[in-house]
MDTraj code that builds the backbone (N, CA, C; nanometers):
import mdtraj as md
import numpy as np

residues = "MET THR GLY ARG ASP THR ARG PRO LEU ALA THR ALA LEU VAL VAL LEU ALA SER ALA ALA HIS GLY PRO ALA SER ALA LEU ALA ALA ALA GLY THR ASP ALA VAL ARG ARG VAL GLN ARG LEU LEU ALA PRO ALA GLU PRO LEU SER ARG VAL HIS ARG HIS LEU LEU ARG ALA GLY ALA ALA ALA LEU ALA LEU VAL PRO LEU LEU LEU ALA LEU THR PRO ALA VAL VAL ALA LEU ALA LEU GLY ARG ILE GLN PRO MET".split()
xyz = np.array([
    [-0.0357, 0.5447, -1.6156],
    [-0.0075, 0.6087, -1.4937],
    [0.0833, 0.5343, -1.4096],
    [0.2113, 0.5819, -1.3806],
    [0.2980, 0.5070, -1.3087],
    [0.3445, 0.5757, -1.1771],
    [0.3701, 0.4955, -1.0768],
    [0.4100, 0.5458, -0.9375],
    [0.3050, 0.6592, -0.8938],
    [0.3515, 0.7711, -0.8690],
    [0.2701, 0.8733, -0.8079],
    [0.2252, 0.9940, -0.9141],
    [0.2544, 0.9532, -1.0417],
    [0.2080, 1.0501, -1.1423],
    [0.0631, 1.0554, -1.1623],
    [-0.0153, 1.1267, -1.0900],
    [-0.1617, 1.1238, -1.1017],
    [-0.2300, 1.2294, -1.1887],
    [-0.1437, 1.2941, -1.2719],
    [-0.1824, 1.3991, -1.3458],
    [-0.2844, 1.3505, -1.4638],
    [-0.2480, 1.2417, -1.5235],
    [-0.3484, 1.1920, -1.6314],
    [-0.4859, 1.1634, -1.5634],
    [-0.4991, 1.1099, -1.4399],
    [-0.6238, 1.0758, -1.3842],
    [-0.6889, 1.2168, -1.3445],
    [-0.6194, 1.3069, -1.2964],
    [-0.6770, 1.4378, -1.2716],
    [-0.7347, 1.5023, -1.3944],
    [-0.6551, 1.4948, -1.4966],
    [-0.7041, 1.5508, -1.6196],
    [-0.8283, 1.4939, -1.6704],
    [-0.8369, 1.3490, -1.6652],
    [-0.9493, 1.2934, -1.7024],
    [-1.0765, 1.3335, -1.6111],
    [-1.0468, 1.3454, -1.4817],
    [-1.1656, 1.3902, -1.3927],
    [-1.2070, 1.5295, -1.4308],
    [-1.1230, 1.6149, -1.4638],
    [-1.1653, 1.7468, -1.5180],
    [-1.2425, 1.7350, -1.6417],
    [-1.1978, 1.6671, -1.7198],
    [-1.2686, 1.6556, -1.8624],
    [-1.4146, 1.6023, -1.8245],
    [-1.4212, 1.5041, -1.7599],
    [-1.5574, 1.4376, -1.7209],
    [-1.6356, 1.5395, -1.6428],
    [-1.5880, 1.6119, -1.5532],
    [-1.6572, 1.7138, -1.4860],
    [-1.7071, 1.8371, -1.5687],
    [-1.6317, 1.8646, -1.6718],
    [-1.6662, 1.9815, -1.7459],
    [-1.7481, 1.9490, -1.8691],
    [-1.7601, 1.8253, -1.9002],
    [-1.8432, 1.7796, -2.0168],
    [-1.9857, 1.8191, -1.9972],
    [-2.0644, 1.8674, -2.0969],
    [-2.1914, 1.9315, -2.0938],
    [-2.2871, 1.8000, -2.0446],
    [-2.2745, 1.6871, -2.1112],
    [-2.3702, 1.5791, -2.0838],
    [-2.2781, 1.4609, -2.0514],
    [-2.1765, 1.4801, -1.9661],
    [-2.0812, 1.3747, -1.9308],
    [-2.1533, 1.2918, -1.8247],
    [-2.1074, 1.1672, -1.8076],
    [-2.1519, 1.0698, -1.7236],
    [-2.1335, 1.1097, -1.5792],
    [-2.2338, 1.1661, -1.5152],
    [-2.2239, 1.2014, -1.3779],
    [-2.2092, 1.0825, -1.2884],
    [-2.2478, 0.9644, -1.3235],
    [-2.2147, 0.8626, -1.2346],
    [-2.0826, 0.8145, -1.2228],
    [-2.0102, 0.8437, -1.3468],
    [-1.8721, 0.8105, -1.3253],
    [-1.7887, 0.8901, -1.2218],
    [-1.8324, 1.0183, -1.1978],
    [-1.7678, 1.0840, -1.0851],
    [-1.8353, 1.0557, -0.9527],
    [-1.9592, 1.0121, -0.9529],
    [-2.0283, 0.9660, -0.8360],
    [-2.0521, 1.0930, -0.7366],
    [-2.0466, 1.1985, -0.8035],
    [-2.0556, 1.3263, -0.7060],
    [-2.0834, 1.4475, -0.8008],
    [-2.1042, 1.5550, -0.7411],
    [-2.1212, 1.6838, -0.8234],
    [-1.9848, 1.7439, -0.8505],
    [-1.9750, 1.8580, -0.9168],
    [-1.8612, 1.9194, -0.9681],
    [-1.7691, 1.9548, -0.8531],
    [-1.8207, 2.0042, -0.7332],
    [-1.7318, 2.0388, -0.6253],
    [-1.6493, 1.9140, -0.5879],
    [-1.7108, 1.8080, -0.5689],
    [-1.6351, 1.6796, -0.5259],
    [-1.5318, 1.6537, -0.6179],
    [-1.5521, 1.6677, -0.7541],
    [-1.4467, 1.6396, -0.8599],
    [-1.3393, 1.7271, -0.8319],
    [-1.3618, 1.8516, -0.8034],
    [-1.2584, 1.9455, -0.7901],
    [-1.1706, 1.9134, -0.6576],
    [-1.2379, 1.8609, -0.5488],
    [-1.1576, 1.8214, -0.4390],
    [-1.0792, 1.6989, -0.4700],
    [-1.1279, 1.6098, -0.5561],
    [-1.0629, 1.4916, -0.5895],
    [-0.9388, 1.5287, -0.6617],
    [-0.9511, 1.6214, -0.7552],
    [-0.8329, 1.6683, -0.8438],
    [-0.7321, 1.7267, -0.7604],
    [-0.7813, 1.8080, -0.6523],
    [-0.6717, 1.8713, -0.5702],
    [-0.6026, 1.7595, -0.4752],
    [-0.6788, 1.6628, -0.4436],
    [-0.6014, 1.5604, -0.3622],
    [-0.5172, 1.4866, -0.4314],
    [-0.5482, 1.4594, -0.5666],
    [-0.4643, 1.3891, -0.6613],
    [-0.3414, 1.4547, -0.6905],
    [-0.3451, 1.5814, -0.7008],
    [-0.2325, 1.6702, -0.7414],
    [-0.1457, 1.7168, -0.6139],
    [-0.1961, 1.6962, -0.4954],
    [-0.1159, 1.7373, -0.3801],
    [-0.0071, 1.6355, -0.3600],
    [0.1020, 1.6949, -0.2992],
    [0.2150, 1.6118, -0.2708],
    [0.1829, 1.4992, -0.1681],
    [0.2499, 1.3755, -0.1779],
    [0.2239, 1.2795, -0.0881],
    [0.2803, 1.3097, 0.0669],
    [0.2009, 1.2894, 0.1621],
    [0.2497, 1.3169, 0.3010],
    [0.3520, 1.1965, 0.3366],
    [0.4586, 1.2362, 0.4059],
    [0.5497, 1.1373, 0.4395],
    [0.4876, 1.0538, 0.5573],
    [0.5443, 0.9344, 0.5751],
    [0.4954, 0.8528, 0.6770],
    [0.5226, 0.8960, 0.8103],
    [0.4377, 0.8824, 0.9111],
    [0.4631, 0.9320, 1.0478],
    [0.5841, 0.8277, 1.0972],
    [0.6351, 0.8821, 1.2199],
    [0.7340, 0.7975, 1.2841],
    [0.6783, 0.6497, 1.3281],
    [0.5589, 0.6499, 1.3688],
    [0.5027, 0.5288, 1.4160],
    [0.4858, 0.4315, 1.2980],
    [0.4282, 0.4910, 1.1863],
    [0.4133, 0.3964, 1.0686],
    [0.5345, 0.3548, 1.0164],
    [0.6611, 0.4451, 1.0164],
    [0.7776, 0.3909, 0.9751],
    [0.8229, 0.2697, 1.0579],
    [0.8134, 0.2884, 1.1884],
    [0.8543, 0.1739, 1.2781],
    [0.7841, 0.0459, 1.2564],
    [0.6464, 0.0634, 1.2415],
    [0.5611, -0.0501, 1.2125],
    [0.5951, -0.1157, 1.0791],
    [0.6264, -0.0402, 0.9783],
    [0.6744, -0.0883, 0.8525],
    [0.7995, -0.1646, 0.8543],
    [0.9095, -0.1087, 0.9376],
    [1.0270, -0.1822, 0.9611],
    [1.0036, -0.3184, 1.0348],
    [0.9241, -0.3030, 1.1363],
    [0.8951, -0.4329, 1.2133],
    [0.8364, -0.5344, 1.1394],
    [0.7345, -0.4921, 1.0476],
    [0.6632, -0.5938, 0.9714],
    [0.7563, -0.6472, 0.8642],
    [0.8473, -0.5705, 0.8118],
    [0.9492, -0.6249, 0.7070],
    [1.0289, -0.7165, 0.7763],
    [1.0923, -0.6830, 0.8955],
    [1.1681, -0.7733, 0.9700],
    [1.1159, -0.9018, 1.0061],
    [0.9826, -0.9042, 1.0445],
    [0.9153, -1.0248, 1.0745],
    [0.8909, -1.1047, 0.9472],
    [0.8585, -1.0531, 0.8432],
    [0.8565, -1.1197, 0.7113],
    [0.9714, -1.1829, 0.6613],
    [1.0811, -1.1234, 0.6953],
    [1.2199, -1.1727, 0.6570],
    [1.2572, -1.2912, 0.7557],
    [1.2112, -1.2994, 0.8723],
    [1.2287, -1.3880, 0.9739],
    [1.1522, -1.5213, 0.9480],
    [1.0410, -1.5142, 0.8889],
    [0.9535, -1.6284, 0.8764],
    [1.0153, -1.7427, 0.7964],
    [1.0744, -1.7292, 0.6734],
    [1.1453, -1.8355, 0.6084],
    [1.2566, -1.9111, 0.6883],
    [1.3307, -1.8246, 0.7685],
    [1.4250, -1.8813, 0.8536],
    [1.3688, -1.9667, 0.9718],
    [1.2715, -1.9245, 1.0249],
    [1.2032, -1.9916, 1.1362],
    [1.1365, -2.1171, 1.0791],
    [1.0790, -2.0987, 0.9600],
    [1.0347, -2.2371, 0.9063],
    [1.1348, -2.3442, 0.8724],
    [1.2489, -2.2928, 0.8234],
    [1.3474, -2.3839, 0.7883],
    [1.4159, -2.4549, 0.9155],
    [1.4166, -2.3733, 1.0304],
    [1.4830, -2.4232, 1.1478],
    [1.3868, -2.5259, 1.2311],
    [1.2543, -2.5049, 1.2065],
    [1.1537, -2.5841, 1.2898],
    [1.1795, -2.7349, 1.2973],
    [1.2071, -2.7988, 1.1811],
    [1.2315, -2.9491, 1.1873],
    [1.3436, -2.9822, 1.2643],
    [1.4553, -2.9067, 1.2688],
    [1.5769, -2.9361, 1.3517],
    [1.5460, -2.9087, 1.5026],
    [1.4733, -2.7998, 1.5301],
    [1.4447, -2.7768, 1.6761],
    [1.3600, -2.8886, 1.7257],
    [1.2545, -2.9407, 1.6515],
    [1.1717, -3.0394, 1.6952],
    [1.2430, -3.1637, 1.7167],
    [1.3365, -3.1999, 1.6255],
    [1.4128, -3.3292, 1.6416],
    [1.5068, -3.3130, 1.7596],
    [1.5714, -3.1888, 1.7901],
    [1.6500, -3.1830, 1.9134],
    [1.5568, -3.2022, 2.0317],
    [1.4446, -3.1405, 2.0320],
    [1.3463, -3.1459, 2.1583],
    [1.3155, -3.2896, 2.1670],
    [1.2968, -3.3660, 2.0715],
    [1.2468, -3.5123, 2.0911],
    [1.3653, -3.5981, 2.1188],
    [1.4745, -3.5509, 2.1026],
    [1.6108, -3.6367, 2.1297],
    [1.6278, -3.7293, 2.0128],
    [1.5837, -3.6931, 1.8935],
    [1.6259, -3.7819, 1.7651],
    [1.7567, -3.7524, 1.7250],
    [1.8072, -3.6417, 1.7459],
    [1.9472, -3.6094, 1.6979],
    [2.0147, -3.5460, 1.8259],
    [2.1493, -3.5709, 1.8241],
    [2.2262, -3.5142, 1.9383],
    [2.2864, -3.3929, 1.8978],
    [2.2956, -3.2916, 1.9972],
    [2.3676, -3.1574, 1.9520],
    [2.4959, -3.1780, 1.9389],
    [2.5735, -3.1008, 1.8645],
    [2.7014, -3.1155, 1.8293],
    [2.7912, -3.0543, 1.9486],
])
top = md.Topology()
chain = top.add_chain()
for i, resn in enumerate(residues, 1):
    res = top.add_residue(resn, chain, resSeq=i)
    for name in ("N", "CA", "C"):
        top.add_atom(name, md.element.get_by_symbol(name[0]), res)
traj = md.Trajectory(xyz[None], top)
């Protein structure tokens, strides 16, 4: 199962739910719950909301800035302590 292709998992759930003496504990619910799970797995993915897209962009930008900030920290500290002269 790669990416969003959930058909194999949905098929396996249907097979388990329809088995006469199948492992009910594997489904952890009655047949109607299995049907709901299959419907949820086969439904198209919902797009991210505007707020979630902005949060994702802000998080990616913050993660991109972390290495730069870590690399600049020793130079900023040295400047602040007067150990090196600005150019």
